[in-house]
Each structure stands twice: as structure tokens, then as C-alpha cells.
ZAPASE-796352 format. One record per atom (N, C-alpha, C, O): x, z, y. Coordinates in steps of 0.02 Angstrom, whole numbers, plus 50000, padded with zeros to 5 digits. Atoms other than C-alpha are relative to their C-alpha. Layout:
XZY/...
END
This chain:
499934993949959/486674667548812/499335003650008/499315009750008/500664996949994/484804670348833/499845003949938/499535009249941/500124996650064/484734675048649/500375006749999/500115011749974/499614993849997/486094688048678/499655005150044/499615011050027/500354995549953/485134695148825/499395003049966/499255009049975/500594997550035/483564696548717/500195005349948/499855010349940/499764995150050/484554705548581/500145006750034/499975012050008/499834993949963/485184717848711/499385003950018/499365010050010/500624996649981/483424721548773/499675003249941/499435008949946/500324997350061/482754723948597/500375006349977/500065011349959/499614994250023/484184735748553/499895006050045/499815011750021/500124994549953/483944746148710/499315002949992/499225009049993/500694997750009/482064747048684/499935004249937/499615009449937/500024996350063/482304752548504/500315006950008/500065011949982/499654993649989/483534765948559/499565004950037/499535010850020/500444995749960/482314772648688/499435002749957/499265008649962/500564997850042/480894773348561/500235005349950/499885010249939/499764995250049/481964782348433/500165006650033/500015012050007/499814993849964/482624794648562/499395003950020/499385010050013/500604996649978/480894798448630/499625003049940/499355008449945/500394997750058/480114800048457/500325005849964/499985009749932/499664994850039/481444811548388/500205006050043/500575010450020/499824994449957/481584823448537/499735006549973/499175006949948/500184993450026/481534841648489/499655003950056/499965005650106/500404996649948/480154850148587/500215007250009/500025010550058/499794993149994/480964866848553/500585000850047/500735006450069/499434999649955/482464862548662/499775000050072/499214997950088/500145000349928/482534864648849/499974992850022/500344988649995/500065006949977/482024848948943/500664997050021/500804991150007/499375002949976/483724846949023/500484998649943/500854993749946/499565001250057/484644848548857/499794993749963/500204989649941/500255006050035/483524835448778/500184993750038/500374988750008/499835005949959/483824823548923/500754998549997/500954992749995/499285001050005/485714826248913/500174996649934/500584992049932/499885003050065/485694822148728/499774992749999/500104988349971/500265006949997/484634806848761/500464995450039/500584989750019/499555004049959/485814800948897/500654998549962/500894992849965/499395001150038/487344803248786/499904994849946/500334990649934/500155004950052/486494793348647/499944993050029/500194988150000/500075006649968/486054779248766/500684997250019/500804991250012/499345002449981/487854778348829/500384997549939/500734992449942/499685002250061/488484777148650/499734993249978/500104988749959/500315006450019/487234763348612/500204994450047/500314988750026/499825005149951/487664754448773/500704997449986/500834991449990/499325002150014/489514754348728/500024995549938/500384990549937/500025004250061/489134747548554/499704993150015/499954988149990/500325006449984/487994734148626/500474995750040/500524989650028/499525003949960/489294728948755/500554996949957/500754991249967/499505002750046/490584727148617/499714994249960/500054989149948/500325005350039/489354716748516/499914993750042/500014988150018/500095005749955/488974705748666/500664996450009/500704990250006/499345003149990/490834702948697/500214996149938/500474990649943/499825003350063/491104698748514/499604993549991/499884988349972/500415006050007/489634686548511/500204994550049/500214988650032/499795004949950/490204678248672/500644996549977/500714990549986/499375002950024/491934675748597/499874995149943/500184989849940/500165004450057/491204668248437/499664993650023/499824988250000/500355006049974/490044656648533/500494995550037/500454989450032/499515004149964/491494651248644/500434995949952/500624990249968/499605003750049/492474646348489/499594994449968/499854988949958/500425004950035/491024637348404/499744994650047/499674988850027/500295004849954/490314629048561/500305001150070/499975003950113/499674999049936/491564628948705/499624997250059/499655000050114/500355003249945/490474617548809/499435004350027/499235003550084/500574996049979/489074630448815/500205006050043/499785009250074/499764994249963/490164643648896/500164997950071/500574993450083/499895001549930/490104643449084/500665003350023/500785009250011/499354997449977/491824645349162/499905005950048/499525005550096/500054994149959/492024662849236/500394999150065/500954996650064/499675000549935/492444663349421/500405006350013/500135011850013/499594994049987/493904674849459/499775003750063/499545000650111/500194996049942/493544689249578/500615001350044/501155002850019/499474999049952/494584690949735/500155007550007/499705011650019/499804993049994/495574707249739/500655000550041/500984995450054/499364998649968/497024715149831/500415004449954/500145009149924/499574996250045/498504722049734/500605002750038/500814999950089/499404996949972/499984733349774/500505001449944/500325004449894/499484998750049/501614733749678/500245007250007/500435009350062/499824992949997/502034751749634/500755001149997/501114997649961/499304998150001/503704759749668/500045007550014/499635010250051/499934992849988/504304777949666/500135001550074/500504998050107/499914997749931/504214787049833/500015007650001/499795010749953/500034992649994/504444805049893/499275002150008/498864998650038/500674997349994/502884815749880/500045007450014/500415011149981/500004992949981/502554832449963/499295002550005/498854999250032/500664996849996/501074844149945/500055005950047/500525009850045/500024994549952/500584856150083/499375004249989/498865001749965/500584995649996/499414871050094/499805000450073/500185002950114/500245000149931/498374868850253/499605006350014/499085007649983/500324993649983/497884885550332/500005001050075/500374997850112/500024998349929/497424892750501/500245007250009/500025011849975/499764993349983/498364907450575/499955001150075/499534998150109/500014998649928/498734914250747/500705001850023/501135003749984/499374998049969/500164917250867/499975007550012/499465010250034/499984992849990/500714935350875/500685001750030/501174998050021/499374997749971/502054944850969/500415003749948/500155007449906/499564996750047/503564950750872/500105007350020/500205011649977/499904993249975/503734966250982/499375002350037/499214999750091/500604997049970/502164976351021/500095007550001/500265010649950/499944992749993/502194994151086/499325003050017/499005001050066/500614996149986/500695005751076/500245006550032/500445011249997/499714994449963/501195018051212/499615006449986/499005006449984/500304993550013/500875036451175/500385005350038/500965004250056/499644994649966/501315052851260/500565002749957/500495003049896/499444997250038/502985060251210/499875007249978/500175009649930/500184993250019/502225077551203/499285000149975/499064995649940/500704999450020/500455083551177/499564995750045/499764994250101/500465003849957/498955073451242/499865003850065/499875010050066/500144996949936/498545076551424/499494996250040/499344990450025/500495003149957/497285072851559/500364995550051/500854997650081/499695004849955/497705057451663/499855001850073/499275002850091/500094998649929/497995061051848/500154993850043/499904993350100/499855006149962/498675044051904/500194994449952/500524995649901/499835006050039/498825026251833/500364995250046/500114993650100/499585004149957/500185014951902/500034992749978/500384988750009/500015007050023/499834998651805/499294997949984/498845002149977/500655002750022/498384987351763/500134994649949/500694992249940/499955005150052/498044974851625/500294993550028/500064991150080/499705006349979/499134959351639/500645000950040/500994996050053/499404998849960/500534967651740/500624999149957/500645001049899/499345000350033/502334963651695/500365006550017/500405008450076/499664993649988/503304979951674/500704999749970/500854995649927/499314999550024/505114984651645/500085006349958/499715011149965/499854994150041/505834996651519/500165005950045/500585005350090/499884994049960/505795014251594/499545000650059/499575005650096/500464999649942/504435010251722/499465005149987/499205005649931/500534994950006/503185024351755/499324996649995/499144992550038/500665003050011/501465019651686/499435004850017/498955002950050/500524994949989/500445035751692/500305006650022/500895008050007/499824993049985/500525053251763/499465004549972/498885003949989/500474995450031/499725066951659/500005006650039/500465008150077/500084993649965/499125083851723/500585004749983/500755005749925/499434995750011/500595095751748/499915006950032/500405010750036/500114993749964/499785110751837/500175006049957/500505010749981/499874994350045/499885122451687/500745000849989/501005006449992/499284999550013/501695118251651/500375002350062/500845006350058/499674997849938/502185120351834/499905007550011/500365010950035/500124992849994/501385137651835/500445003949952/500725009149969/499564996850049/502305142151675/500734999850022/501115004550011/499315000749976/503905135851753/500155004950057/500695007750060/499924995149945/503645146551910/500085007049972/500515010849996/499944993450031/503385161951801/500685000949967/500985006249970/499354999750034/504935157851701/500575000850051/501065004350037/499494999249948/505955156251862/500035007250024/500575009950036/500034992949978/505375173651916/500335004549947/500715009049964/499714996050054/505835180751745/500764999149998/501125003949984/499285001250000/507545172551756/500345003850057/500875006850047/499714996349942/507875179951928/500055007449984/500565010649998/500004992950018/507395197251864/500525001449947/500875006449950/499524998950054/508445195251707/500724999650026/501145003550004/499335000549971/509975189851808/500175006250041/500735008850038/499884994149960/509785204351927/500145006149956/500605010049970/499904994450046/509635216751783/500684999449966/501045004449957/499355001050033/511135209151696/500575001850047/501065004950027/499464998549952/512185210451854/500085007550010/500645010150016/499974992749994/511735228851872/500355003149940/500785007549947/499694997350061/512195232351690/500754998549999/501155002649978/499295001950002/513825223151711/500405004250049/500965006350034/499654995849952/514295232851868/500125007049972/500665009849980/499924993550031/513985249251777/500524999949945/500935004549939/499525000550056/514955243451626/500724999450026/501195002149996/499345000749971/516415238651737/500275006850023/500885007850025/499814993349980/516435256751797/499985005049941/500005011049950/500004996050062/516385262851617/499395004549995/499415010049966/500624996350003/514595268551637/499504996149958/499444990049966/500525003350039/513205264751511/500254997649932/500844998149916/499845002350068/513135257451336/500094992449999/499764988850036/499875007250005/513805240351288/499384996249976/499284990549995/500595003350027/512195236451194/499514998250056/499174993150052/500445001649944/511235237251358/500244993850037/499834989750058/499735006049967/512405224251434/499854993749959/499684988549986/500125005850044/512215212951283/499264998050002/499114992050005/500725001649997/510315214251287/499824996650067/499414992050068/500135003149935/510305210151473/500244992850002/499904988450029/499745007050003/511385194651442/499544995649957/499414989949975/500465003850042/510215189051302/499364998350037/499084992850030/500615001349961/508725190751418/500104994350049/499654990250060/499845005649954/509575179151543/500014993449962/499734988449984/499965006250040/509965166351407/499304997649979/499154991649983/500685001950021/508165166651343/499604997250057/499234992350049/500375002549942/507465164351518/500244993050019/499844988850038/499735006649984/508625149551549/499764994849949/499594989249968/500245004750052/508145141451382/499254998550010/499044992849999/500715001149988/506295143851424/499904995250058/499464990850055/500065004649943/506535135151592/500204992949979/499884988149999/499795006650024/507475120951507/499444996749960/499304990849969/500545002750041/506045118751381/499414997950043/499104992750031/500575001649957/504725119151517/500144993850043/499694989850057/499825006049962/505675106051619/499934993749956/499724988549981/500105005650046/505675094751465/499264998449993/499064992549995/500725001050006/503815097251444/499714997150064/499244993050062/500225002849936/503575093451629/500164992550003/499784988550029/499825007150003/504495077151602/499544996049955/499434990049966/500465003550046/503305072951459/499344998050034/498984993950007/500615001949965/501885072051585/500074993350036/499584990750063/499895006849975/502675055851647/500044995349941/500474996249897/500015004950055/502275041151530/500354993750023/500134990550070/499595005849981/503585027251537/499934994349949/499764995549891/499985005850045/503685009651464/500645000349959/501185001649986/499414999650043/504865009151315/500334993249989/500824992749951/499685006650004/505244990451332/499714995650056/499214997350087/500275004949954/505014975451446/499404996549967/499384995649906/500575003650029/503364966451425/499424999450048/499495000450109/500625000949962/501584963151483/499505005249976/499435006349915/500524995250019/500214976351487/499404996049973/499024993050010/500545003850033/499004968751361/499355003949999/498815000950001/500594995749999/497804983551358/500135006150043/500655009350037/499994993749962/497464997551484/499295002849994/498865001550035/500674997450016/495995006951410/499965007550012/499755011349968/500034992949982/496115023651500/499885000550075/500114996250113/500154999049929/495495030451667/500205007150021/500295011649979/499834993449974/495935044951780/499465005149980/498865003849986/500464994850022/495165060951713/499895000049925/499655004949897/500065000350073/495175055151531/500635002849968/501165003249999/499434997550038/496315062351398/500394994249971/500114989849939/499575005250027/497785051251354/500355002649938/500755007349941/499694998050063/498285052651171/500344994249966/500644995049913/499705006050030/498895034951137/499494995549968/499524989449975/500535003850033/497375029651036/499325003250017/499265009350021/500694997749991/495515030751071/499604997249941/499394991449943/500295002550062/494735029450898/500514995549967/501064997749950/499555004850030/495515013750824/500324995350052/500674990650033/499755004449947/495955005850993/500565003350039/500525009250056/499464997249959/497585008151088/499785000850072/499414996750099/500164998949929/497435015451263/500484996150045/500284993650097/499515004149965/499025006851322/500374995749949/500704998349904/499675004650046/499674991351233/500474995650040/500264992150086/499485003849965/501294983251290/500264994649953/500474996149896/499805005750042/501754965951224/500604996550031/500594994750090/499425003949978/503444957651237/499944992949971/499984992049910/500145006950023/503134938751229/500634995749996/500594989649987/499395004050004/504964933551229/500144997849928/500474992749918/499945002150070/504924932951038/499315000049969/498985005249964/500675000850029/503344926250956/500064997549929/500584995049908/500025002250069/502844922150779/499304997549983/498814999350017/500645002150027/501454913350684/499865004249938/500285004749893/500204995850058/500524924750562/499434996449965/498934994749995/500495003850039/499544916350422/499835004049937/500275006749904/500234996950062/498494923750280/499964994649946/499614989649954/499955005050052/498874914350118/499625002449937/499735008049915/500354998150061/497704914549965/500495001849944/501024998749938/499544997650051/498474923749818/500164994749947/500654995349911/499875005350048/498354907849712/500664996450014/500944993349969/499385003549981/499884901249806/500605004650001/501135002550025/499454995249994/500974916749788/500634997849963/501184999749982/499415002150038/502114908449660/500394994650037/501004993950026/499675005649967/502504893549772/500165001150074/500604997950101/499884998649929/502424900649949/500435006450004/500205011849985/499544994350000/503924911949977/500474999450060/500434994650098/499515000149945/505304916150101/500434993749994/500714992349941/499615006249999/506174899950150/499574993749992/499834988250003/500435005950007/504674888450118/499924996650068/499774999950117/500095003549936/504614874850254/499285000350023/498814999949983/500664999549971/503134876250372/499984995750063/500444995750104/500125003949939/502444864350503/499435003550038/498875003850014/500494996449959/501544873950642/499754995550056/500144993050096/500315003949946/500324864450754/499625004850045/499265009250021/500324995649951/499704872750913/499534995750043/499734993150095/500475004549966/498124863350968/499865002050072/499684997750113/500154997849933/497904873951124/500594999050048/500525000450108/499415001149958/499654869651188/500204992649994/500764991049972/499885007350002/499514850651199/500214997649931/500644993249924/499845001950069/499584849451009/500745000549985/501024996449948/499294998850012/501364856051011/500125001349926/499735004749894/499824999250070/502214855350840/500675003549995/501155001650028/499394996350011/503534867650781/500164999949925/499745001649884/499784999850069/504524865750620/500385006549988/500835008350027/499674993750015/505064882050540/499985001549926/499814997349885/500004997750069/505214892050381/499695007049997/499705010750045/500274993350011/504364907350309/500575005050002/501035004549961/499464995049997/505454922150361/499775006949977/500185011349965/500274993850028/504284936150305/499414998249956/498974994349976/500565001150045/503104936050156/499775006849973/500165010449943/500264993550022/501984950950120/500025000849925/499944996049887/499954998550072/502154959349951/499355002749972/499295003749911/500634997250022/500374966049944/499444995050009/499454991050056/500605004249996/498724956949912/499445004150031/499295009650007/500574996649968/497304961950028/499415000049951/499194994749930/500544999750050/495924968049910/499354996950024/498924995149983/500635002849974/494554961650026/500034992450005/499564989049986/499955007249990/495194944150067/500394996449945/500384990349942/499585002850054/496334941549914/500534995450029/500654989950003/499485003949968/497704935250029/500615004550012/500575010650009/499414996549976/499474939950079/500244996450063/500084990550073/499825002949936/500264936950249/500714997149998/501144999549961/499325002649989/501754926350299/500114999650076/499634999450115/499825000649930/502674925350465/500514994450009/500964993649968/499535005449982/503564910550546/500215001150072/499795001650117/499754998949932/504674913150698/499864993950043/499934988250021/500145005349952/504184902950852/500515000550057/500715006050076/499534999849944/505364897850993/499675002850062/499065002450070/500274997449937/505174905851163/499704994350041/500024989150051/500365005249963/503904895951264/499505003450046/499085007450024/500444996849951/503004901051423/499274998449988/498835002050012/500695002050012/501434891951363/499695003549939/499095003149928/500264996650060/501284902151203/499775007050017/500095010750055/500294993349989/500194917651203/499765002949934/499534999249890/500274996950061/499734930251068/499274998449990/498884998050038/500695001550022/498124926250973/499794992750009/499224991049995/500165007150001/498214907451003/499964997549928/500285000349883/500075002950067/497704896850853/500644996549980/500944992850020/499415003450029/499144891050743/499804996949934/499655000549886/500175003550062/498784877750611/500644999049960/501114995949983/499395000050041/500034879450469/499934995249941/499434995349905/499935004050060/500544866550341/500615002749962/501185001449981/499464996750037/501554876150212/500184995749940/499754994349897/499785004250056/502574865550092/500085004349938/500495008949936/499954996150062/502304872149916/500214995849940/500294998449885/499795004450056/502814856949812/500294993750030/500024990950078/499695006249976/503964842049837/500404996849944/500745000349905/499605003750049/504734828549728/500244993650034/499864990450069/499725005749963/505884814649789/499854993249970/499954988150003/500045006550034/505464801049663/499425000049950/499505002049893/500595000050044/503704798749592/499534994450021/499524992250078/500515005049985/502334785749579/499395003450030/499135008350003/500614997549969/500884789049696/499534994150013/499754988450021/500505005249987/499264779449723/499495002650050/499415008750058/500554997749957/497844779749850/499475003549959/499285001149905/500474996050040/496604792849793/499344996349989/498994997749940/500645003650008/495134780849819/500014995049943/499484992649923/499985004650057/495764769549679/499905003549933/499835000349881/500084996150061/495574783549553/499284999849977/498825000950016/500675000350029/494074781649436/499975004449938/500495006349909/500094995550057/493344792249297/499454997449955/498934995149978/500525001550049/492394788649138/499985005749950/500285010949960/500074994550049/491934798848984/500645001749964/500685006849930/499364998750034/493724797548920/500525003050047/501065005150025/499524997249953/494564803549079/500114995550060/499694991350076/499865003649938/495374796349234/500384993549984/500774993249936/499675006450010/495954778249249/500034996250066/499694997950114/499985004849945/496424764449370/499994993049970/500054992249909/499985007050022/496354745549361/500634996850027/500794997350086/499395003649981/497944735349362/499934992749984/499544990849940/500015007250012/498234716649369/500554998249951/501144999949961/499515002150050/499094709249215/499884992849980/499334990149991/500065006950025/499424692049142/499775000149928/500055003649886/500275000550069/498404687648987/499884992649986/499424989650012/500055007150018/498674670348912/500014995550062/499634990750068/499915004149940/499224663549079/499495001250054/499504997850106/500514998549949/497754671049174/500105007250025/500325011649988/499964993449970/497714685849292/499355003749987/498815001550008/500604996250018/496504699049228/500095007350021/500655009750030/500004992949985/496024716949271/500035004049934/499645002649888/499934995850060/496554729849142/499915007450018/500175009850068/500124992849992/495974747749126/500625003749977/500875002649922/499404996350017/497454759849128/499865007550005/499815010150060/500104992749998/497164778149077/500625003450032/501185001350020/499454996549966/498214790249182/499885007549999/499325009849988/500064992949986/498564808549207/500315001250069/500814998250087/499794999049931/498764815149383/500295007050010/500205011549969/499724993649982/499714829249467/499685002650064/499075003450068/500244997449936/499564835649645/499684994550042/499834988650036/500335004549953/498454827849777/500075002850070/499965008750082/499984997949930/498734828349964/499844994050045/500124988650036/500205005449956/497924818150101/499654994649960/499184996049923/500315005650036/497494800950032/500434997749942/500324992349915/499565001850055/498854800949898/499935004849942/499805010849951/500024995950060/498854807149720/500624998449958/500804992649950/499415000750042/500374810049610/499814997949929/499345000749901/500145002350068/500404800749443/500535002849953/501125001749962/499544997150049/501154810049296/500154994949944/500744993949926/499905005050054/500884796949158/499494994450009/498974995350040/500465005650000/500084779849139/500204994250044/500004988550032/499775005349955/500914770049279/500765000550008/501055005950000/499295000149990/502694764749312/500194994950054/499764991250078/499775004549948/503744755249437/499864992749981/499994990649924/500145007150012/503214737049454/499294998549981/499084992749984/500715001250017/501404739349397/499634997750063/499774999950118/500395002949945/500164729449503/499325003550003/498855001749968/500614996149993/498834741749557/499494996150042/499664993650096/500545003249962/497174734249613/499745005050050/499435010150031/500194995349947/496834742649781/499404997750041/499125001650079/500585002649965/495464731449849/499584995949952/499844992049913/500455003750043/493924724649761/499965002749929/499714999249884/499994997250068/494134736249611/499335003349981/499225004849922/500594995950012/492434744749628/499554997149945/499285000949905/500475003050049/491424732349522/500354996349944/500034992549908/499635003450053/492794726149406/499895003249932/499755009249927/500024997250067/492724728049219/500644998049963/500994993449984/499395001250038/494114728349091/500014992949972/499554990849937/499935006850024/494724710649056/499724994650046/499754988750030/500305004949954/493864702249205/500544995950035/501064998550054/499545004449965/494724687249282/500015001850074/499495003150104/499924998449929/495414690749456/500484995150032/500844991449998/499545004149961/496344681749592/500175003750064/499785007850088/499784996849938/497324687149745/499954995350060/500154997250116/500055004749945/496954671649850/499404995349989/499274990950030/
END
């Protein structure tokens, strides 16, 4: 065995000398080192094979000189198909399904009185603001005077016409003047009503960003002046990366966790999925209906687990047992070899990964004995034991 060790050292030393002597100074240092490393790995593999071959030959020629290998203690798990589900873990927020941005029904006006404050519960039809109505009231008074005059003139024309005096056209014009004055009063009364701003639904005043003397137009820049939120119907809104657009769709199961509400969990499904990709975030939105709950409030954090893949019958393994070499991914399994339990390298291909589990596409099957403990320092063909 000492002779084998000496051969190994000589071979490695020779490889290093050849690699160093033949390095191309014109290449980048990192490229030269990568080539050198690849060459050393190839030489190491060849040397290991040579060592294994020599050990086998020596064992045949001189069995007494070979020291019995001590099996390594490992833990194994018998594999069987199980259901596997992959989720997309994202953070969203709770939002109200019904939000009203209150605006004047007519033209913007100066606020003369405010009857609510932020946080107040209001009913549909409740008076929220009073806008300035002085100009309209003056116009209405003038219109009332004009109507009185028009009615008086019409009555005079009618009396004359009844006595066969005057022209019919004068009577018709007088009647039209009455009708126009009445229509003007009706229009002004409607405009007077527009100076009263009412709630268009039940809810909570979420924003009151206006003061007496300011102009109420509904919006101040990009901010609402009066925002009314109905919290009886809430939803979770989540922005989903566009990479998942093929798998996340209406009907996809979603698990919503609400850490701010005693870690409350709600199971639901995607009921709205946006059709546009946001050019800035490269995401699209989804909505999940939430049950009515007095503890839920808009803008609370909602942690979403969106199911985008599921299979009922597949081999899965702990992700920590997965290893990689220059040929790809592999695991170690326990097999019987000439009556002895040994570790065998098994190349595999994997599918989806979620949590601590990874889906196996090829390479493993039901009944295989996967080494799940003590696999870190094992080599292919090493003797193992489970007790």
C-alpha cells in the first residue's frame, strides 16, 4: 500500500510540473488556472482508477496483506411515491373590494362645512360636506322673480285673448317664457342640491384630506380628498412575477397567511388575474377573496402561497442528500454487492423543488434505499452498515 501511495505522489508531482511548464503566458491567469484544474481532476480520476485496480490485484495475489475495510455507519430511507406540490411564495396586502373616492356631483366648490372626520363610520346617503351655495341661491332668487313676472304677463295675455283681444302669438310667447323660467328654477335647484356631498355607500372614512375654505374637487393632485372604504368584503392582492403567468391563473389554489392577525390562515383560489404586465416591476396582479373578519384591515400584510404545480404520485428526496459532480447530479443509495451492503452512486435528474424536498424525474424508483445520514464522506462502492 505504501508503494501505491508513493506512485500517487509521483504521478501528481509530474502532472503539476507538466502543467506549470506548459502554461501559456498569453492566456489570462484565470483561464490558465481553470485549464490546470481541469487537467488535475482528469489525472486524479485516472490515478484513483489505477489505485483501485492495483488494490484489487494485490488483494487477489496477497489476501493477507489487505486490511479488512470497516463499514461506515449510515442511515437509509426506503423510497416510495408521495404527493408533491410546488408553491410560489409571495407577499401581498389586504385590500377592500369596495372603495369610493367621493367627488362633487357638479362642478368643484369651496367647502363651507365638514360633517365627518377620518375613521368615522358612515351610512349611504349621509351628508359629508357642504359646498358654497351663495351664487346659486342668488341665481335662484333672480329666477323666481323672472318666473313671477312671466306668469303675470302670461295671465294678462290670456285674459285679453279670452276677450278676443290681441294676437295668439303673444299668448304663446308669454307661455314659453313661463316654461323657460320654471325650467331654469328646476335646474338651479338641482345645482343647489349638488352643493351637498353625500356618501354613496356604507363604509369607513379612510381619508379626509380637505378643510373648510378649500376647493373640493374629489382629488388633490394624485391624492383623494375623501376616501370611503367598505370593509365588509376584503381581498388579498398579490403581484406575481411574469415568469409564473403560465401556471398561475384563475382557479389556482392559494394559502393566505395573515401574520398580523394571530397568524390567521385562509384557504382560497385566485378569482381575478390581471392580463397586463407592469413594465416597471414585470409583474401581474391576482386577487383572492377573503372572508368577512372584524380583525382584517386594508393594507395588512398577506403572505401568499400560490400552488402552481402538483402531482399525486412521485418520488421525492430530501434536498440535502442531493450532490453534484462534473457529470451532473447524483445521490448515494445502499445496495447489496456479493452479500455486502455498499454505497452506490446513482445519477438522477430532478424536477421542481419546494421546501426541503426535491422531485425526482429519473434515476430512482420505489424501493430504492436512499442514504440520508452519513452520506457526506462516502465514495462509490464503500462498505456501509445501518447498525
